[in-house]
TORSE-538565 format. One line per field, with one value per residue (C-alpha): residue number from 1; residue in three letters; x, y, z. Coordinates in nm, 2 decimals, m for minus. Layout:
BEGIN
nr: c(NUM:...);
rest: c(ALA:...);
px: c(X:...);
py: c(Y:...);
pz: c(Z:...);
END
This chain:
BEGIN
nr: c(1:2:3:4:5:6:7:8:9:10:11:12:13:14:15:16:17:18:19:20:21:22:23:24:25:26:27:28:29:30:31:32:33:34:35:36:37:38:39:40:41:42:43:44:45:46:47:48:49:50:51:52:53:54:55:56:57:58:59:60:61:62:63:64:65:66:67:68:69:70:71:72:73:74:75:76:77:78:79:80:81:82:83:84:85:86:87:88:89:90:91:92:93:94:95:96:97:98:99:100:101:102:103:104:105:106:107:108:109:110:111:112:113:114:115:116:117:118:119:120:121:122:123:124:125:126:127:128:129:130:131:132:133:134:135:136:137:138:139:140:141:142:143:144:145:146:147:148:149:150:151:152:153:154:155:156:157:158:159:160:161:162:163:164:165:166:167:168:169:170:171:172:173:174:175:176:177:178:179:180:181:182:183:184:185:186:187:188:189:190:191:192:193:194:195:196:197:198:199:200:201:202:203:204:205:206:207:208:209:210:211:212:213:214:215:216:217:218:219:220:221:222:223:224:225:226:227:228:229:230:231:232:233:234:235:236:237:238:239:240:241:242:243:244:245:246:247:248:249:250:251:252:253:254:255:256:257:258:259:260:261:262:263:264:265:266:267:268:269:270:271:272:273:274:275:276:277:278:279:280:281:282:283:284:285:286:287:288:289:290:291:292:293:294:295:296:297:298:299:300:301:302:303:304:305:306:307:308:309:310:311:312:313:314:315:316:317:318:319:320:321:322:323:324:325:326:327:328:329:330:331:332:333:334:335:336:337:338:339:340:341:342:343:344:345:346:347:348:349:350:351:352:353:354:355:356:357:358:359:360:361:362:363:364:365:366:367:368:369:370:371:372:373:374:375:376:377:378:379:380:381:382:383:384:385:386:387:388:389:390:391:392:393:394:395:396:397:398:399:400:401:402:403:404:405:406:407:408:409:410:411:412:413:414:415:416:417:418:419:420:421:422:423:424:425:426:427:428:429:430:431:432:433:434:435:436:437:438:439:440:441:442:443:444:445:446:447:448:449:450:451:452:453:454:455:456:457:458:459:460:461:462:463:464:465:466:467:468:469:470:471:472:473:474:475:476:477:478:479:480:481:482:483:484:485:486:487:488:489);
rest: c(UNK:UNK:UNK:UNK:UNK:UNK:UNK:UNK:UNK:UNK:UNK:UNK:UNK:UNK:UNK:UNK:UNK:UNK:UNK:UNK:UNK:UNK:UNK:UNK:UNK:UNK:UNK:UNK:UNK:UNK:UNK:UNK:UNK:UNK:UNK:UNK:UNK:UNK:UNK:UNK:UNK:UNK:UNK:UNK:UNK:UNK:UNK:UNK:UNK:UNK:UNK:UNK:UNK:UNK:UNK:UNK:UNK:UNK:UNK:UNK:UNK:UNK:UNK:UNK:UNK:UNK:UNK:UNK:UNK:UNK:UNK:UNK:UNK:UNK:UNK:UNK:UNK:UNK:UNK:UNK:UNK:UNK:UNK:UNK:UNK:UNK:UNK:UNK:UNK:UNK:UNK:UNK:UNK:UNK:UNK:UNK:UNK:UNK:UNK:UNK:UNK:UNK:UNK:UNK:UNK:UNK:UNK:UNK:UNK:UNK:UNK:UNK:UNK:UNK:UNK:UNK:UNK:UNK:UNK:UNK:UNK:UNK:UNK:UNK:UNK:UNK:UNK:UNK:UNK:UNK:UNK:UNK:UNK:UNK:UNK:UNK:UNK:UNK:UNK:UNK:UNK:UNK:UNK:UNK:UNK:UNK:UNK:UNK:UNK:UNK:UNK:UNK:UNK:UNK:UNK:UNK:UNK:UNK:UNK:UNK:UNK:UNK:UNK:UNK:UNK:UNK:UNK:UNK:UNK:UNK:UNK:UNK:UNK:UNK:UNK:UNK:UNK:UNK:UNK:UNK:UNK:UNK:UNK:UNK:UNK:UNK:UNK:UNK:UNK:UNK:UNK:UNK:UNK:UNK:UNK:UNK:UNK:UNK:UNK:UNK:UNK:UNK:UNK:UNK:UNK:UNK:UNK:UNK:UNK:UNK:UNK:UNK:UNK:UNK:UNK:UNK:UNK:UNK:UNK:UNK:UNK:UNK:UNK:UNK:UNK:UNK:UNK:UNK:UNK:UNK:UNK:UNK:UNK:UNK:UNK:UNK:UNK:UNK:UNK:UNK:UNK:UNK:UNK:UNK:UNK:UNK:UNK:UNK:UNK:UNK:UNK:UNK:UNK:UNK:UNK:UNK:UNK:UNK:UNK:UNK:UNK:UNK:UNK:UNK:UNK:UNK:UNK:UNK:UNK:UNK:UNK:UNK:UNK:UNK:UNK:UNK:UNK:UNK:UNK:UNK:UNK:UNK:UNK:UNK:UNK:UNK:UNK:UNK:UNK:UNK:UNK:UNK:UNK:UNK:UNK:UNK:UNK:UNK:UNK:UNK:UNK:UNK:UNK:UNK:UNK:UNK:UNK:UNK:UNK:UNK:UNK:UNK:UNK:UNK:UNK:UNK:UNK:UNK:UNK:UNK:UNK:UNK:UNK:UNK:UNK:UNK:UNK:UNK:UNK:UNK:UNK:UNK:UNK:UNK:UNK:UNK:UNK:UNK:UNK:UNK:UNK:UNK:UNK:UNK:UNK:UNK:UNK:UNK:UNK:UNK:UNK:UNK:UNK:UNK:UNK:UNK:UNK:UNK:UNK:UNK:UNK:UNK:UNK:UNK:UNK:UNK:UNK:UNK:UNK:UNK:UNK:UNK:UNK:UNK:UNK:UNK:UNK:UNK:UNK:UNK:UNK:UNK:UNK:UNK:UNK:UNK:UNK:UNK:UNK:UNK:UNK:UNK:UNK:UNK:UNK:UNK:UNK:UNK:UNK:UNK:UNK:UNK:UNK:UNK:UNK:UNK:UNK:UNK:UNK:UNK:UNK:UNK:UNK:UNK:UNK:UNK:UNK:UNK:UNK:UNK:UNK:UNK:UNK:UNK:UNK:UNK:UNK:UNK:UNK:UNK:UNK:UNK:UNK:UNK:UNK:UNK:UNK:UNK:UNK:UNK:UNK:UNK:UNK:UNK:UNK:UNK:UNK:UNK:UNK:UNK:UNK:UNK:UNK:UNK:UNK:UNK:UNK:UNK:UNK:UNK:UNK:UNK:UNK:UNK:UNK:UNK:UNK:UNK:UNK:UNK:UNK:UNK:UNK:UNK:UNK:UNK:UNK:UNK:UNK:UNK:UNK:UNK:UNK:UNK:UNK:UNK:UNK:UNK:UNK);
px: c(2.98:3.09:2.95:3.16:3.48:3.26:3.09:3.42:3.56:3.26:3.29:3.66:3.58:3.31:3.55:3.81:3.55:3.44:3.80:3.85:3.54:3.61:3.87:3.64:3.34:3.53:3.71:3.40:3.59:3.42:3.50:3.56:3.52:3.78:4.09:4.15:4.50:4.56:4.88:5.05:4.94:4.95:4.91:4.55:4.39:4.32:4.13:4.21:3.97:4.07:3.90:3.74:3.84:3.67:3.56:3.89:4.00:4.31:4.51:4.70:5.08:5.06:4.85:5.09:5.39:5.22:5.10:5.42:5.66:5.80:5.99:5.87:6.08:5.88:6.04:5.79:6.02:5.98:5.66:5.81:5.76:5.98:5.87:6.14:6.01:6.30:6.56:6.32:6.21:5.90:5.92:5.59:5.57:5.25:5.06:5.26:5.10:5.44:5.61:5.98:6.05:6.42:6.48:6.25:5.95:5.61:5.28:4.99:4.74:4.63:4.87:4.95:4.78:4.81:4.50:4.51:4.89:4.90:5.02:4.76:4.83:4.58:4.45:4.60:4.94:4.84:4.82:5.12:5.34:5.27:5.31:5.65:5.76:5.80:5.61:5.72:5.59:5.22:4.95:4.68:4.32:4.17:3.81:3.81:4.01:4.24:4.62:4.73:5.07:5.23:5.41:5.79:5.77:5.60:5.41:5.52:5.89:6.16:5.93:6.13:6.07:6.23:6.22:6.25:6.23:5.87:5.75:5.77:5.72:5.68:5.74:5.79:5.86:5.56:5.58:5.25:5.00:4.78:4.47:4.54:4.24:4.23:4.07:4.09:4.29:4.23:4.44:4.70:4.66:4.65:4.58:4.60:4.53:4.69:4.44:4.56:4.92:5.17:5.46:5.83:5.90:5.70:5.86:5.82:5.90:5.97:6.09:5.98:5.61:5.56:5.57:5.53:5.45:5.39:5.35:5.23:5.04:4.68:4.41:4.33:4.64:4.91:4.81:5.01:4.93:5.11:5.06:5.14:5.27:5.04:5.19:5.09:4.83:4.80:4.86:4.91:4.85:4.96:5.01:5.15:5.26:5.60:5.59:5.35:5.39:5.21:5.33:5.24:5.34:5.34:5.35:5.01:5.13:5.14:4.78:4.66:4.84:4.64:4.94:4.82:4.48:4.40:4.37:4.01:3.81:3.61:3.24:3.09:2.75:2.44:2.23:2.22:2.60:2.63:2.67:2.33:2.29:2.54:2.43:2.61:2.55:2.61:2.71:2.52:2.22:1.93:2.03:2.34:2.58:2.89:3.23:3.26:3.49:3.75:3.57:3.25:3.09:2.91:3.01:2.65:2.64:2.98:2.90:2.58:2.77:3.04:2.78:2.59:2.92:3.01:2.67:2.73:3.07:2.96:2.65:2.88:3.10:2.88:2.55:2.41:2.15:2.31:2.10:2.16:2.05:1.95:1.87:1.82:1.91:1.74:1.85:1.90:2.03:2.33:2.09:1.84:2.12:2.22:1.86:1.81:2.11:1.98:1.63:1.77:1.96:2.29:2.59:2.83:2.79:3.00:2.95:3.10:3.25:3.49:3.68:3.75:4.00:4.31:4.39:4.41:4.68:4.76:4.42:4.45:4.20:4.11:3.93:3.75:3.61:3.46:3.71:3.76:3.80:3.48:3.47:3.51:3.18:3.00:2.72:2.72:2.67:2.49:2.22:1.87:1.69:1.31:1.19:0.93:0.86:1.18:1.47:1.46:1.47:1.79:1.78:2.12:2.19:2.17:2.51:2.69:2.56:2.90:3.10:3.03:3.17:3.44:3.72:3.56:3.50:3.87:3.97:3.72:3.88:4.23:4.13:4.00:4.30:4.54:4.36:4.36:4.74:4.81:4.61:4.72:5.08:5.14:4.83:4.84:4.61:4.52:4.33:4.18:3.94:3.72:3.37:3.14:2.77:2.68:2.87:2.80:2.44:2.52:2.50:2.73:3.09:3.08:3.33:3.36:3.55:3.67:3.85:4.01:4.02:3.72:3.55:3.45:3.32:3.41:3.72:3.75:4.03:3.91:4.23:4.57:4.69:4.47:4.23:3.87:3.55:3.54:3.90:3.82:3.50:3.63:3.92:3.68:3.45:3.74:3.85:3.50:3.48:3.81:3.69:3.38:3.58:3.82:3.53:3.33:3.04);
py: c(m4.63:m4.95:m4.82:m4.50:m4.66:m4.84:m4.52:m4.34:m4.63:m4.61:m4.24:m4.26:m4.53:m4.31:m4.02:m4.23:m4.35:m4.00:m3.89:m4.17:m4.06:m3.69:m3.71:m3.93:m3.70:m3.38:m3.50:m3.65:m3.95:m4.15:m4.35:m4.21:m4.37:m4.64:m4.62:m4.92:m5.04:m5.25:m5.44:m5.63:m5.99:m6.22:m5.99:m5.93:m5.58:m5.44:m5.14:m4.93:m4.69:m4.33:m4.16:m3.82:m3.59:m3.25:m3.28:m3.36:m3.70:m3.85:m4.17:m4.39:m4.40:m4.77:m4.80:m4.58:m4.79:m5.11:m5.00:m4.83:m5.07:m4.80:m4.83:m4.64:m4.47:m4.33:m4.10:m4.05:m3.82:m3.55:m3.67:m3.72:m4.00:m4.08:m4.28:m4.42:m4.48:m4.62:m4.33:m4.07:m3.99:m3.81:m3.66:m3.58:m3.38:m3.42:m3.09:m2.94:m2.88:m2.92:m3.24:m3.26:m3.44:m3.51:m3.20:m2.98:m2.84:m2.91:m2.76:m3.00:m2.73:m2.95:m3.10:m3.47:m3.61:m3.90:m4.13:m4.43:m4.44:m4.43:m4.12:m4.00:m3.76:m3.56:m3.77:m3.53:m3.68:m3.96:m3.74:m3.54:m3.87:m3.88:m3.51:m3.51:m3.82:m4.05:m4.34:m4.38:m4.73:m4.64:m4.39:m4.22:m4.20:m3.92:m3.95:m4.33:m4.32:m4.59:m4.64:m4.86:m5.01:m5.09:m5.40:m5.39:m5.38:m5.07:m5.07:m4.72:m4.66:m4.41:m4.13:m3.88:m3.58:m3.55:m3.26:m3.37:m3.07:m2.93:m3.24:m3.27:m3.62:m3.76:m4.14:m4.42:m4.79:m5.01:m5.33:m5.44:m5.30:m5.02:m4.84:m4.48:m4.26:m3.91:m3.70:m3.38:m3.21:m2.84:m2.54:m2.50:m2.84:m3.21:m3.48:m3.86:m4.13:m4.47:m4.67:m4.94:m4.82:m4.77:m4.53:m4.57:m4.19:m3.87:m3.63:m3.27:m3.19:m2.88:m2.82:m2.77:m2.71:m2.82:m2.52:m2.75:m3.12:m3.35:m3.73:m3.88:m4.17:m4.11:m4.36:m4.56:m4.51:m4.28:m3.92:m3.72:m3.35:m3.13:m2.75:m2.63:m2.31:m2.09:m2.23:m2.59:m2.71:m3.09:m3.40:m3.77:m4.05:m4.41:m4.70:m5.04:m5.36:m5.21:m4.82:m4.53:m4.20:m3.86:m3.61:m3.25:m3.03:m2.67:m2.76:m2.71:m2.92:m3.23:m3.16:m3.10:m3.42:m3.61:m3.72:m3.52:m3.45:m3.08:m2.92:m2.79:m2.62:m2.85:m2.89:m2.79:m2.65:m2.84:m2.81:m2.44:m2.44:m2.16:m2.16:m2.05:m2.18:m2.22:m2.39:m2.31:m2.55:m2.41:m2.73:m2.85:m2.67:m2.71:m2.97:m3.06:m2.80:m2.92:m2.85:m2.64:m2.36:m2.16:m1.87:m2.08:m2.03:m2.33:m2.45:m2.43:m2.06:m1.99:m2.18:m1.99:m1.66:m1.77:m1.89:m1.55:m1.37:m1.60:m1.55:m1.17:m1.21:m1.44:m1.22:m0.93:m1.14:m1.38:m1.36:m1.66:m1.75:m1.82:m2.06:m2.16:m2.50:m2.34:m1.97:m2.03:m2.26:m2.58:m2.94:m3.10:m3.45:m3.48:m3.65:m3.36:m3.11:m3.30:m3.33:m2.95:m2.89:m3.13:m2.98:m2.63:m2.75:m2.66:m2.62:m2.59:m2.71:m2.59:m2.72:m2.50:m2.65:m2.57:m2.80:m2.78:m3.06:m2.87:m3.10:m2.81:m2.60:m2.24:m2.13:m2.33:m2.49:m2.83:m2.89:m3.22:m3.39:m3.73:m4.01:m4.10:m4.46:m4.65:m4.79:m5.17:m5.21:m4.97:m5.13:m5.13:m4.79:m4.90:m4.66:m4.80:m4.68:m4.68:m4.72:m4.49:m4.28:m4.14:m4.13:m4.35:m4.19:m4.27:m4.31:m4.28:m4.47:m4.21:m4.29:m4.29:m3.95:m3.77:m4.03:m3.87:m3.53:m3.64:m3.52:m3.17:m3.17:m3.25:m2.97:m2.74:m2.82:m2.76:m2.43:m2.30:m2.45:m2.27:m1.95:m1.98:m2.07:m1.76:m1.53:m1.68:m1.81:m1.87:m2.10:m2.47:m2.58:m2.94:m3.12:m3.46:m3.70:m3.96:m4.09:m3.81:m3.86:m3.49:m3.51:m3.85:m3.78:m3.44:m3.43:m3.13:m3.06:m3.05:m2.98:m2.93:m2.62:m2.66:m2.39:m2.37:m2.30:m2.05:m1.78:m1.42:m1.14:m0.78:m0.66:m0.97:m1.20:m1.54:m1.71:m1.65:m1.58:m1.27:m1.31:m1.23:m1.40:m1.13:m1.20:m1.58:m1.56:m1.29:m1.54:m1.83:m1.62:m1.51:m1.88:m1.99:m1.70:m1.81:m2.18:m2.07:m1.85:m2.14:m2.39:m2.44:m2.25);
pz: c(6.96:6.80:6.46:6.45:6.30:6.05:5.94:5.92:5.70:5.48:5.44:5.35:5.09:4.94:4.92:4.75:4.49:4.42:4.38:4.12:3.94:3.92:3.63:3.42:3.48:3.42:3.10:2.95:2.80:2.52:2.22:1.87:1.52:1.48:1.26:1.03:0.95:0.63:0.62:0.33:0.31:0.50:0.80:0.89:0.90:1.24:1.40:1.70:1.86:1.96:2.25:2.29:2.57:2.61:2.25:2.10:1.95:2.10:2.00:2.24:2.18:2.25:1.93:1.74:1.85:1.75:1.41:1.30:1.47:1.70:2.03:2.33:2.61:2.90:3.16:3.43:3.63:3.36:3.20:2.86:2.60:2.30:2.00:1.78:1.43:1.23:1.19:1.34:1.69:1.82:2.17:2.35:2.68:2.89:2.89:2.60:2.25:2.09:1.97:1.89:1.56:1.54:1.76:1.54:1.72:1.56:1.68:1.76:1.88:2.16:2.42:2.48:2.79:3.04:3.07:3.30:3.28:2.90:2.70:2.44:2.16:1.96:1.66:1.40:1.49:1.26:0.96:1.07:1.08:0.70:0.63:0.80:0.60:0.90:0.74:0.38:0.35:0.42:0.33:0.53:0.39:0.60:0.49:0.52:0.84:0.71:0.73:0.44:0.43:0.10:m0.02:m0.06:m0.44:m0.57:m0.90:m1.01:m0.99:m1.10:m1.23:m1.43:m1.65:m2.00:m2.24:m2.61:m2.84:m2.80:m2.61:m2.23:m2.09:m1.74:m1.75:m1.49:m1.48:m1.40:m1.19:m1.35:m1.58:m1.43:m1.58:m1.64:m1.57:m1.70:m1.43:m1.64:m1.91:m1.96:m2.06:m1.79:m1.62:m1.67:m1.41:m1.43:m1.18:m1.21:m1.03:m0.78:m0.80:m0.53:m0.56:m0.46:m0.40:m0.44:m0.68:m0.80:m1.16:m1.36:m1.72:m2.07:m2.09:m1.73:m1.49:m1.19:m1.18:m0.88:m0.86:m0.52:m0.38:m0.27:m0.15:m0.46:m0.67:m0.79:m0.87:m1.13:m1.16:m1.43:m1.41:m1.76:m1.92:m2.12:m2.45:m2.39:m2.64:m2.63:m2.42:m2.45:m2.19:m2.22:m1.98:m2.09:m1.91:m1.82:m1.86:m1.82:m1.99:m1.98:m2.23:m2.32:m2.61:m2.71:m3.09:m3.25:m3.55:m3.34:m3.23:m3.59:m3.69:m3.44:m3.24:m2.93:m2.79:m2.77:m2.42:m2.40:m2.12:m1.89:m1.94:m1.61:m1.72:m1.82:m2.14:m2.11:m2.16:m1.89:m1.52:m1.42:m1.06:m0.78:m0.45:m0.13:0.16:0.51:0.70:1.01:1.16:1.41:1.67:1.47:1.62:1.44:1.60:1.91:1.78:1.98:2.15:2.20:1.85:1.71:1.36:1.24:1.30:1.14:0.83:0.77:0.82:0.57:0.32:0.33:0.28:m0.01:m0.17:m0.16:m0.31:m0.60:m0.68:m0.76:m0.98:m1.18:m1.36:m1.18:m0.93:m0.58:m0.37:m0.01:0.11:0.44:0.52:0.89:1.18:1.05:1.05:0.70:0.63:0.38:0.13:0.15:0.09:m0.22:m0.32:m0.29:m0.52:m0.78:m0.76:m0.82:m1.13:m0.97:m1.20:m0.90:m0.54:m0.24:0.11:0.38:0.70:0.98:1.21:1.57:1.63:1.52:1.23:0.99:1.17:1.15:1.03:0.71:0.47:0.35:0.01:m0.03:m0.34:m0.40:m0.46:m0.82:m0.71:m0.61:m0.26:m0.25:m0.08:m0.32:m0.52:m0.90:m1.05:m1.37:m1.48:m1.53:m1.86:m1.87:m2.23:m2.38:m2.68:m2.83:m2.59:m2.27:m1.93:m1.75:m1.37:m1.22:m0.89:m0.61:m0.46:m0.79:m0.93:m0.86:m1.05:m1.39:m1.29:m1.03:m1.25:m1.28:m0.90:m0.83:m1.08:m0.90:m0.56:m0.69:m0.84:m0.50:m0.31:m0.54:m0.49:m0.11:m0.12:m0.32:m0.10:0.24:0.17:0.54:0.59:0.50:0.22:0.17:m0.11:m0.03:m0.19:m0.03:0.01:0.14:0.19:0.10:m0.23:m0.36:m0.49:m0.64:m1.02:m1.08:m0.98:m0.60:m0.32:0.05:0.17:0.53:0.72:1.07:1.35:1.37:1.18:1.28:1.06:1.05:1.22:1.43:1.28:1.15:1.27:1.41:1.06:1.06:0.76:0.80:0.67:0.40:0.29:0.28:0.09:m0.16:m0.24:m0.28:m0.50:m0.72:m0.76:m0.86:m1.11:m1.25:m1.27:m1.45:m1.69:m1.77:m1.82:m2.13:m2.00);
END
């Protein structure tokens, strides 16, 4: 009888331990890939690690407060947390998928949650902080998972548009000399990257030959995009020690005099000078399920369905061979997918993906192209030439194959993004660049097209915005047709 109290105590202790373990077991908590934060010197970089709960990445508000220098106010009686970022305030409510930003409600798709006494928000709050203009002194590199803070003095300042007769010019003051890299210049559009630059303020321009212009900071520099009117025929790009200038004209005489370079179609085809082969890559497959989409569908199945629909849409529009990297549920590495595209002699490459974390909200789209700026840890990209009779055989480094056509890839991504934005004006459309293993080795213009939150065919809506897989793939096919038509193919 003396052992009965001991047994009861042990049983109670066991029950308490099981109760403590249940939340961890049911929520399946694990670590996600870290986010790197780079500060201006002399402060050292740091990393913080999000967690994964029920397949969704979450970041600690403690980490957000530290990185952005925010002040936290936690009210346990109503389960609400406020983050004060300078002049702005974010208010999270536990269990609610809405955050108040200066009293305006913003949707996060997934709710904030409490883990071991700390408030965690869905990881897409990091990108939203930048989209909402709450961190003007930093930039978010989504593909590199890096927050990069800028120094106090920006190298590109006071960007303005001027119209001088038949010349329209965008110019800015430079704090230091920056290399100007022409990404592409074609009828209707010019895009220039000022490598390594930081921007004081993003601007949108209109006037003269520029229907719409935008200058913004991206990972690796300052990106200037000018969408031109039909009458524009030539362009100039210059960058000196103190000033940068990008000018366009609708005066053919200035082009004929050699003062402006003519706007010409992009070269996107190979030696045949025609787009003969388009490779569509359905993401994931086999044991690689991809994201778990709303409704229980695996990403690998949805991408194959979309790829088949896109193949049908392209076949009716272009006189080209349409190849899928996989026709069934098989596992392929990113390198093998690129290899299949190169072996097929692809003139265009489109990798299809979906995402399940809610970072593309409202059933939107994200277009990804390889970054025009080499990664700091990327090896040299110098081709090796093997001598022989006649011309040598040039062997290009596998990881740098995309660098020769990265401008055309960005133009390709932008063309598809613009078409999606026109067809689905209520859905957000993002264009991003970064290092992507499936794109790096591809020799032709190559992009990733990512949609959210899920795909269904037939009458079943693809998203809460109400577009179907058919609507989606028809829009992408029209954009590809338009890109081929505008190219020198």
